[in-house]
Residue frames as qw, qx, qy, qz and C-alpha x, y, z in Angstrom:
[[0.789, -0.239, -0.451, 0.343, 88.03, 54.19, 33.30],
 [0.440, -0.819, -0.368, 0.029, 90.67, 57.12, 38.57],
 [0.104, 0.836, -0.248, 0.479, 92.32, 60.05, 41.66],
 [0.728, -0.082, -0.616, 0.291, 98.48, 67.51, 58.31],
 [0.500, -0.829, -0.019, -0.248, 98.39, 67.89, 61.61],
 [0.619, 0.314, -0.525, 0.493, 101.65, 68.26, 63.44],
 [0.532, -0.812, 0.056, -0.234, 102.59, 68.35, 67.02],
 [0.182, 0.659, -0.685, 0.250, 105.84, 68.06, 68.95],
 [0.947, -0.252, -0.172, -0.100, 106.82, 64.72, 70.53],
 [0.539, -0.696, 0.460, 0.115, 109.67, 63.54, 72.72],
 [0.278, 0.636, -0.658, -0.292, 112.74, 62.38, 70.74],
 [0.256, -0.149, 0.954, -0.042, 112.52, 58.70, 71.78],
 [0.570, 0.469, 0.587, -0.333, 108.93, 58.58, 70.52],
 [0.459, 0.763, -0.209, -0.405, 109.93, 60.20, 67.31],
 [0.013, 0.505, -0.842, -0.187, 112.73, 57.75, 66.85],
 [0.427, 0.108, 0.881, -0.171, 110.32, 54.87, 67.42],
 [0.569, 0.653, 0.312, -0.390, 107.80, 56.32, 65.00],
 [0.264, 0.727, -0.495, -0.396, 110.59, 56.82, 62.46],
 [0.160, -0.258, 0.949, 0.087, 111.56, 53.16, 62.69],
 [0.513, 0.405, 0.713, -0.255, 107.89, 52.08, 62.26],
 [0.449, 0.767, -0.006, -0.459, 107.63, 54.45, 59.27],
 [0.122, 0.580, -0.735, -0.330, 110.68, 52.93, 57.60],
 [0.297, -0.002, 0.955, -0.013, 109.28, 49.44, 58.09],
 [0.503, 0.593, 0.511, -0.366, 105.93, 50.47, 56.75],
 [0.359, 0.754, -0.275, -0.476, 107.44, 52.19, 53.76],
 [0.074, -0.376, 0.896, 0.224, 109.52, 49.10, 53.02],
 [0.398, 0.269, 0.860, -0.171, 106.37, 46.96, 53.17],
 [0.459, 0.731, 0.235, -0.446, 104.53, 49.42, 50.96],
 [0.188, 0.660, -0.584, -0.434, 107.35, 49.43, 48.43],
 [0.183, -0.126, 0.968, 0.117, 107.38, 45.67, 48.38],
 [0.436, 0.501, 0.679, -0.312, 103.60, 45.63, 47.98],
 [0.403, 0.770, -0.074, -0.490, 103.74, 48.16, 45.14],
 [0.051, 0.509, -0.779, -0.362, 106.49, 46.14, 43.46],
 [0.309, 0.136, 0.940, -0.046, 104.35, 43.00, 43.74],
 [0.430, 0.656, 0.462, -0.413, 101.32, 44.83, 42.41],
 [0.322, 0.761, -0.276, -0.490, 103.25, 46.12, 39.38],
 [0.396, -0.281, 0.839, 0.244, 104.23, 42.67, 38.27],
 [0.338, 0.143, -0.651, -0.664, 103.27, 41.08, 34.99],
 [0.617, 0.089, 0.605, -0.495, 99.90, 39.34, 35.02],
 [0.813, 0.455, 0.362, -0.039, 99.69, 38.37, 31.30],
 [0.066, -0.685, 0.532, 0.493, 102.51, 38.06, 28.77],
 [0.834, 0.312, 0.439, 0.120, 102.60, 36.67, 25.26],
 [0.073, -0.692, 0.440, 0.568, 105.62, 37.31, 23.06],
 [0.819, 0.484, 0.067, -0.301, 104.43, 34.92, 20.37],
 [0.026, -0.587, 0.791, 0.168, 107.53, 32.83, 20.24],
 [0.788, 0.105, 0.589, -0.146, 107.26, 29.65, 18.30],
 [0.425, -0.035, 0.700, 0.573, 107.88, 28.00, 14.91],
 [0.283, 0.224, -0.315, -0.878, 106.61, 29.66, 11.76],
 [0.498, -0.081, -0.669, -0.546, 103.17, 28.47, 10.92],
 [0.285, -0.241, -0.869, 0.325, 102.27, 27.33, 14.41],
 [0.281, -0.727, -0.477, -0.406, 99.13, 28.45, 16.20],
 [0.183, -0.652, 0.305, -0.670, 98.66, 30.72, 19.19],
 [0.113, 0.083, -0.872, 0.469, 98.89, 29.46, 22.74],
 [0.476, -0.435, -0.567, -0.513, 95.41, 28.13, 23.37],
 [0.497, -0.414, -0.610, 0.457, 95.99, 28.37, 27.08],
 [0.149, -0.334, -0.144, 0.920, 95.94, 32.14, 26.62],
 [0.318, 0.288, -0.242, -0.870, 93.74, 32.69, 23.55],
 [0.464, 0.309, 0.830, 0.005, 90.78, 31.25, 21.75],
 [0.021, 0.085, 0.509, 0.857, 89.11, 32.13, 18.43],
 [0.401, 0.494, 0.471, -0.611, 85.74, 33.88, 18.04],
 [0.235, 0.011, 0.779, 0.581, 84.35, 32.70, 14.75],
 [0.261, 0.675, 0.690, -0.019, 81.68, 33.73, 12.28],
 [0.251, 0.514, 0.251, 0.781, 80.52, 36.95, 10.80],
 [0.186, -0.397, -0.457, 0.774, 79.48, 40.22, 12.41],
 [0.095, 0.667, 0.600, 0.431, 76.19, 41.71, 11.22],
 [0.288, -0.827, -0.341, 0.340, 76.16, 44.33, 14.00],
 [0.215, -0.651, 0.252, 0.683, 79.07, 46.28, 12.43],
 [0.715, 0.666, 0.079, -0.197, 78.22, 45.11, 8.84],
 [0.247, -0.612, 0.680, 0.321, 81.74, 43.66, 8.53],
 [0.726, 0.446, -0.307, -0.424, 82.37, 41.65, 5.39],
 [0.270, 0.429, -0.860, 0.060, 84.75, 38.92, 6.65],
 [0.900, -0.299, -0.258, -0.183, 84.20, 35.44, 8.19],
 [0.228, -0.704, 0.621, -0.258, 86.39, 34.87, 11.26],
 [0.861, 0.135, -0.488, -0.056, 88.02, 31.47, 11.12],
 [0.719, -0.619, 0.315, -0.015, 89.83, 29.31, 13.66],
 [0.920, 0.037, 0.216, 0.325, 93.18, 27.60, 13.29],
 [0.477, -0.457, 0.281, 0.696, 96.27, 28.80, 11.42],
 [0.468, 0.548, 0.526, 0.452, 94.78, 29.76, 8.07],
 [0.058, 0.859, 0.193, 0.470, 94.19, 33.35, 9.26],
 [0.372, -0.843, 0.287, -0.263, 96.24, 33.56, 12.48],
 [0.955, -0.036, -0.137, 0.261, 99.64, 32.04, 12.96],
 [0.489, -0.741, 0.242, 0.391, 103.09, 32.70, 14.36],
 [0.607, 0.772, -0.188, -0.037, 105.75, 33.81, 11.84],
 [0.908, 0.013, -0.149, 0.392, 108.72, 32.25, 13.55],
 [0.362, 0.424, -0.182, 0.810, 110.21, 35.74, 14.28],
 [0.180, -0.257, -0.596, 0.739, 108.33, 36.37, 17.57],
 [0.323, 0.103, -0.048, -0.940, 105.12, 37.80, 15.96],
 [0.409, 0.413, 0.794, -0.177, 101.52, 36.74, 15.66],
 [0.080, 0.121, -0.451, -0.881, 100.20, 37.49, 12.15],
 [0.439, 0.495, 0.661, -0.354, 96.46, 37.90, 11.63],
 [0.118, -0.110, 0.622, 0.766, 95.84, 37.80, 7.87],
 [0.541, 0.522, 0.349, -0.559, 92.76, 39.05, 6.06],
 [0.253, -0.088, 0.796, 0.543, 92.29, 37.27, 2.69],
 [0.564, 0.314, -0.105, -0.757, 89.96, 37.82, -0.21],
 [0.318, 0.103, -0.926, -0.173, 88.66, 34.23, -0.38],
 [0.714, -0.188, 0.263, -0.622, 85.92, 31.88, 0.82],
 [0.312, 0.289, -0.895, -0.135, 87.37, 28.38, 0.78],
 [0.080, 0.121, 0.924, -0.354, 84.81, 27.04, 3.24],
 [0.177, -0.462, -0.667, -0.556, 81.76, 28.35, 1.42],
 [0.150, -0.334, -0.600, 0.711, 80.99, 30.49, 4.50],
 [0.025, -0.681, -0.561, -0.469, 77.67, 32.34, 4.52],
 [0.185, -0.090, -0.333, 0.920, 77.69, 35.90, 5.92],
 [0.205, 0.549, 0.522, -0.620, 74.85, 38.22, 6.75],
 [0.346, 0.620, -0.165, -0.685, 74.92, 39.57, 3.18],
 [0.884, 0.401, -0.143, -0.192, 75.32, 36.21, 1.37],
 [0.925, 0.112, -0.109, 0.347, 78.44, 34.28, 0.39],
 [0.439, -0.814, 0.090, 0.370, 81.31, 35.74, 2.36],
 [0.579, 0.788, -0.145, 0.153, 84.00, 37.58, 0.33],
 [0.220, 0.670, -0.572, 0.418, 86.85, 37.56, 2.89],
 [0.826, -0.383, -0.384, 0.153, 88.29, 35.57, 5.83],
 [0.100, 0.690, -0.435, 0.570, 90.19, 36.89, 8.84],
 [0.613, -0.214, -0.708, 0.277, 90.60, 36.13, 12.54],
 [0.327, -0.706, 0.105, -0.620, 89.50, 37.37, 15.92],
 [0.601, -0.021, -0.707, 0.372, 91.24, 36.21, 19.12],
 [0.457, -0.691, -0.004, -0.560, 90.04, 36.64, 22.69],
 [0.231, 0.231, -0.811, 0.485, 91.06, 35.90, 26.30],
 [0.639, -0.320, 0.024, -0.699, 87.47, 35.64, 27.53],
 [0.945, -0.254, -0.049, -0.200, 87.23, 32.96, 30.21],
 [0.876, 0.130, -0.203, 0.418, 91.06, 32.66, 30.21],
 [0.440, -0.107, -0.239, 0.859, 92.41, 36.00, 31.33],
 [0.108, -0.855, -0.345, -0.373, 90.56, 39.00, 32.80],
 [0.491, -0.199, -0.360, 0.768, 91.75, 41.86, 34.89],
 [0.078, -0.947, -0.300, -0.088, 90.52, 45.08, 36.39],
 [0.170, -0.966, 0.172, 0.096, 93.03, 47.97, 36.22],
 [0.727, -0.317, 0.400, 0.460, 96.73, 48.06, 35.25],
 [0.138, 0.658, -0.448, -0.590, 98.83, 48.68, 32.16],
 [0.788, 0.315, 0.530, -0.005, 97.77, 46.94, 28.98],
 [0.075, 0.754, -0.411, -0.506, 100.16, 47.17, 26.00],
 [0.842, 0.252, 0.442, 0.179, 100.76, 45.72, 22.58],
 [0.100, -0.585, 0.469, 0.654, 103.40, 46.38, 19.97],
 [0.652, 0.444, 0.615, -0.015, 101.91, 46.02, 16.51],
 [0.049, -0.243, 0.497, 0.832, 102.22, 46.82, 12.80],
 [0.543, 0.451, 0.516, -0.485, 98.79, 47.47, 11.32],
 [0.513, 0.359, 0.653, 0.425, 97.55, 46.84, 7.77],
 [0.055, 0.381, -0.126, -0.914, 96.69, 49.52, 5.21],
 [0.036, -0.146, -0.745, -0.650, 94.02, 50.19, 2.66],
 [0.496, -0.137, -0.055, -0.856, 90.42, 51.28, 2.29],
 [0.819, -0.187, -0.321, -0.438, 88.09, 49.08, 4.29],
 [0.634, 0.046, -0.669, 0.386, 90.69, 47.62, 6.70],
 [0.471, -0.695, 0.050, -0.541, 89.77, 47.89, 10.41],
 [0.615, 0.057, -0.688, 0.382, 92.34, 46.45, 12.92],
 [0.464, -0.707, 0.040, -0.532, 91.48, 46.68, 16.59],
 [0.469, 0.046, -0.730, 0.495, 93.05, 45.94, 19.96],
 [0.406, -0.456, -0.009, -0.792, 90.37, 46.27, 22.62],
 [0.090, 0.004, -0.890, 0.446, 88.71, 44.97, 25.74],
 [0.520, -0.424, -0.417, -0.613, 85.19, 43.94, 26.90],
 [0.437, -0.436, 0.501, -0.607, 83.78, 43.57, 30.36],
 [0.146, 0.115, -0.983, -0.017, 83.70, 40.00, 31.53],
 [0.324, 0.317, 0.712, -0.536, 80.06, 40.40, 32.63],
 [0.275, 0.214, -0.447, -0.824, 78.87, 40.75, 29.07],
 [0.249, -0.172, -0.934, -0.192, 76.96, 37.49, 29.31],
 [0.168, -0.548, -0.740, 0.352, 74.80, 38.78, 32.09],
 [0.031, -0.637, -0.183, 0.748, 74.84, 42.57, 31.61],
 [0.579, 0.671, 0.417, 0.202, 74.97, 42.69, 27.80],
 [0.430, -0.024, 0.170, 0.886, 76.63, 45.33, 25.70],
 [0.429, 0.613, -0.353, 0.562, 77.21, 48.26, 26.30],
 [0.620, -0.736, 0.027, -0.272, 76.40, 47.84, 29.95],
 [0.925, -0.209, -0.025, 0.316, 79.46, 45.60, 30.35],
 [0.164, -0.881, 0.263, 0.357, 81.68, 48.32, 29.03],
 [0.845, 0.379, 0.150, 0.347, 84.17, 48.39, 26.14],
 [0.269, -0.816, 0.276, 0.431, 87.64, 49.90, 26.03],
 [0.784, 0.586, 0.070, 0.194, 89.10, 50.36, 22.56],
 [0.581, -0.591, 0.195, 0.524, 92.87, 50.63, 23.09],
 [0.086, -0.420, 0.514, 0.742, 93.69, 51.05, 19.41],
 [0.620, 0.553, 0.556, -0.026, 91.45, 51.17, 16.28],
 [0.068, -0.425, 0.417, 0.800, 92.37, 52.32, 12.82],
 [0.684, 0.577, 0.417, -0.160, 90.30, 52.64, 9.72],
 [0.729, 0.052, 0.384, 0.565, 92.24, 52.21, 6.49],
 [0.320, 0.758, 0.277, 0.496, 91.24, 55.53, 4.90],
 [0.252, -0.940, 0.153, -0.174, 93.00, 57.32, 7.86],
 [0.866, 0.181, -0.337, 0.322, 96.59, 55.98, 7.59],
 [0.278, 0.423, -0.415, 0.756, 98.01, 58.62, 9.94],
 [0.456, -0.406, 0.227, -0.759, 95.33, 58.27, 12.70],
 [0.407, -0.185, -0.887, 0.112, 94.49, 55.79, 15.48],
 [0.466, -0.532, -0.102, -0.700, 91.60, 56.04, 17.95],
 [0.219, -0.050, -0.860, 0.459, 91.07, 55.28, 21.58],
 [0.478, -0.332, -0.258, -0.771, 87.43, 55.02, 22.78],
 [0.124, 0.076, 0.878, -0.456, 85.18, 53.92, 25.68],
 [0.453, -0.253, -0.539, -0.663, 81.68, 52.61, 25.20],
 [0.019, -0.139, -0.830, 0.540, 79.02, 52.29, 27.93],
 [0.072, 0.643, 0.762, -0.027, 75.37, 52.83, 28.63],
 [0.069, 0.931, 0.248, -0.257, 74.36, 56.09, 26.97],
 [0.057, 0.846, -0.418, -0.326, 77.65, 56.50, 25.17],
 [0.684, -0.092, 0.697, 0.195, 78.04, 53.58, 22.76],
 [0.635, 0.548, 0.466, 0.283, 78.57, 53.04, 19.06],
 [0.414, 0.595, 0.151, 0.672, 79.00, 56.32, 17.26],
 [0.319, -0.865, 0.000, -0.388, 78.37, 58.16, 20.54],
 [0.852, -0.228, -0.236, 0.407, 81.39, 56.48, 22.19],
 [0.218, -0.962, 0.138, 0.088, 83.71, 58.85, 24.15],
 [0.871, -0.039, 0.209, 0.443, 87.12, 58.97, 22.57],
 [0.009, 0.885, -0.256, -0.388, 89.94, 60.83, 20.82],
 [0.849, 0.496, -0.013, 0.182, 92.20, 60.45, 17.80],
 [0.499, -0.647, 0.349, 0.458, 96.02, 60.41, 17.75],
 [0.675, 0.737, -0.019, -0.015, 97.61, 61.70, 14.63],
 [0.528, -0.629, 0.477, 0.312, 101.13, 60.60, 13.74],
 [0.004, 0.415, -0.743, -0.526, 103.07, 58.78, 10.95],
 [0.743, 0.115, -0.459, -0.473, 101.64, 56.29, 8.51],
 [0.618, -0.444, 0.563, -0.321, 101.12, 53.62, 11.18],
 [0.968, 0.205, 0.126, -0.066, 101.23, 50.72, 8.67],
 [0.533, 0.724, -0.409, 0.160, 104.85, 51.55, 7.82],
 [0.298, 0.400, -0.734, 0.460, 106.28, 50.31, 11.14],
 [0.532, -0.420, -0.714, 0.175, 105.63, 48.81, 14.53],
 [0.127, -0.524, 0.222, -0.813, 104.22, 51.06, 17.23],
 [0.244, -0.176, -0.853, 0.426, 103.23, 50.49, 20.86],
 [0.396, -0.469, -0.273, -0.741, 99.62, 51.09, 21.91],
 [0.356, -0.153, -0.787, 0.480, 98.65, 51.07, 25.58],
 [0.409, -0.725, -0.200, -0.517, 96.28, 52.10, 28.33],
 [0.230, 0.100, -0.710, 0.659, 96.98, 52.85, 31.89],
 [0.520, -0.479, -0.496, -0.504, 93.76, 52.01, 33.75],
 [0.174, -0.004, -0.721, 0.671, 93.07, 52.87, 37.41],
 [0.002, -0.622, -0.749, 0.226, 89.88, 53.41, 39.39],
 [0.141, 0.881, 0.329, -0.309, 87.97, 56.25, 37.74],
 [0.101, 0.829, -0.333, -0.437, 90.64, 56.90, 35.08],
 [0.847, 0.225, 0.376, 0.300, 91.89, 55.55, 31.75],
 [0.032, 0.809, -0.327, -0.488, 94.83, 57.03, 29.82],
 [0.863, 0.444, 0.213, 0.118, 95.72, 56.12, 26.24],
 [0.201, -0.764, 0.441, 0.427, 99.21, 56.32, 24.76],
 [0.856, 0.509, 0.003, 0.095, 101.10, 55.65, 21.54],
 [0.704, 0.376, -0.285, 0.531, 104.79, 54.94, 21.77],
 [0.483, -0.276, -0.476, 0.681, 104.72, 56.29, 25.38],
 [0.029, -0.113, -0.017, -0.993, 102.97, 59.56, 24.50],
 [0.097, 0.482, 0.789, -0.368, 99.73, 59.98, 26.38],
 [0.021, -0.133, -0.397, -0.908, 97.12, 61.57, 24.15],
 [0.522, -0.420, -0.382, -0.636, 93.82, 61.00, 25.99],
 [0.084, 0.004, -0.822, 0.563, 92.53, 60.70, 29.54],
 [0.484, -0.396, -0.462, -0.629, 88.96, 59.78, 30.54],
 [0.015, 0.007, -0.775, 0.632, 87.19, 59.87, 33.88],
 [0.072, 0.543, 0.823, -0.149, 83.57, 59.58, 35.04],
 [0.091, 0.640, 0.148, -0.749, 83.20, 63.34, 34.38],
 [0.069, 0.320, -0.604, -0.727, 83.44, 62.56, 30.60],
 [0.012, -0.220, -0.942, -0.254, 80.41, 60.32, 30.31],
 [0.248, -0.279, -0.264, -0.889, 77.86, 63.10, 30.67],
 [0.562, -0.218, 0.358, -0.713, 76.10, 61.84, 33.83],
 [0.886, 0.066, -0.354, -0.291, 75.92, 58.27, 32.57],
 [0.866, -0.456, 0.205, -0.001, 77.23, 55.24, 34.41],
 [0.163, 0.713, -0.682, -0.024, 81.00, 54.67, 34.48],
 [0.971, -0.074, 0.057, -0.218, 81.26, 50.89, 33.87],
 [0.656, 0.525, -0.476, 0.260, 85.04, 50.43, 34.02],
 [0.356, -0.607, 0.524, -0.480, 85.33, 49.12, 37.55],
 [0.878, -0.135, 0.428, -0.169, 85.44, 45.38, 37.05],
 [0.508, -0.290, 0.694, 0.419, 87.54, 42.82, 35.09],
 [0.613, 0.655, -0.130, -0.422, 87.77, 43.01, 31.28],
 [0.805, -0.036, 0.506, 0.306, 89.25, 40.58, 28.74],
 [0.072, -0.591, 0.429, 0.679, 91.40, 41.29, 25.68],
 [0.730, 0.522, 0.440, -0.033, 90.47, 41.04, 21.96],
 [0.129, -0.438, 0.523, 0.719, 92.48, 41.32, 18.72],
 [0.636, 0.482, 0.602, 0.016, 90.75, 41.29, 15.38],
 [0.083, -0.270, 0.450, 0.847, 91.25, 42.44, 11.81],
 [0.493, 0.579, 0.568, -0.316, 87.88, 43.34, 10.28],
 [0.227, 0.046, 0.583, 0.779, 87.24, 43.89, 6.60],
 [0.179, -0.459, -0.482, -0.724, 84.63, 46.52, 5.88],
 [0.277, -0.502, -0.684, 0.451, 81.91, 47.76, 8.17],
 [0.010, -0.924, -0.381, -0.009, 79.88, 50.88, 8.97],
 [0.319, -0.854, 0.102, 0.398, 82.96, 52.89, 10.08],
 [0.390, -0.412, 0.541, 0.621, 85.70, 52.03, 7.58],
 [0.636, 0.553, -0.160, -0.514, 83.42, 51.36, 4.57],
 [0.953, 0.101, 0.281, 0.045, 84.04, 48.43, 2.26],
 [0.499, -0.306, 0.521, 0.621, 87.28, 47.66, 0.39],
 [0.566, 0.752, 0.063, -0.334, 87.46, 49.03, -3.13],
 [0.853, 0.490, -0.048, 0.172, 89.69, 48.63, -6.15],
 [0.153, 0.811, -0.441, 0.353, 92.54, 50.35, -4.38],
 [0.628, -0.539, 0.490, -0.273, 92.68, 47.76, -1.58],
 [0.543, 0.412, -0.727, -0.080, 95.15, 44.91, -2.00],
 [0.839, -0.371, 0.269, -0.293, 95.00, 41.52, -0.36],
 [0.598, -0.570, -0.543, 0.148, 96.13, 39.78, 1.70],
 [0.063, -0.767, 0.221, -0.599, 96.49, 42.36, 4.54],
 [0.709, -0.155, -0.608, 0.323, 98.11, 41.67, 7.90],
 [0.408, -0.827, 0.160, -0.351, 97.98, 42.80, 11.48],
 [0.717, 0.220, -0.541, 0.379, 101.35, 41.83, 12.96],
 [0.572, -0.780, 0.042, -0.251, 101.52, 41.63, 16.79],
 [0.376, 0.542, -0.646, 0.385, 104.95, 41.58, 18.39],
 [0.290, -0.074, -0.825, 0.480, 103.71, 41.17, 21.94],
 [0.443, -0.677, -0.280, -0.516, 101.03, 41.72, 24.48],
 [0.405, 0.044, -0.649, 0.642, 102.07, 42.66, 28.04],
 [0.435, -0.719, -0.232, -0.490, 99.78, 43.38, 30.93],
 [0.345, 0.090, -0.658, 0.664, 100.83, 44.41, 34.41],
 [0.336, -0.655, -0.674, 0.062, 98.83, 45.08, 37.51],
 [0.272, -0.816, -0.186, 0.476, 100.17, 48.54, 38.19]]
């Protein structure tokens, strides 16, 4: 995802111009204030065990052969529920109570994937979530966005913005990446941020997205900036509305599968999601 001539005038004219400039600056400040307002907020307040606000989120269910993930994404509160303390908890479990059939046979795990597609989309602004991620080999939590034209343009032409991804064998590292035509999958353009063991506590993950520029930050520290100059002459496809996704994958090409060291259940705990327009 972007970037005088002077001449002397009579004092009365300058005074009039100054008054106009003050009025214009006031209007501009008001407009900027309006533009910087919240456009999407979910603080996940509600009783323990209750479901997400279906006016804001819906479930994307099934398996994911494209990434070779091992889980089946369910709907309802079995794998995604509020904890009563202002958090959404997405839980990955080693189970298959519904006899779900994955691309590799009988599914070994369940989890959840939530999306705002068709409910909330936005181009540009500040997108932020405060989360505590899971730990362990094979775990793959993600907070990301897809272009809302995916149905017509397909992926990666629609664009993908990965605000935060972690693979469990890198406990001190999170990743921010963009995917588009000519720079998708393992060729995505991104960077890693190295810090503490992220599963030990909550951290804030965000992007600031403007025309022709996206900046990634962790706990307010900007660690990556991308512009059209970074996509090697390919098309910059981050100029239209995107929607938000949270998911907790188990296994896949990137993290590899869980092993004997991985304990279950594992949880992605989301304190809030806040989006502003400026």
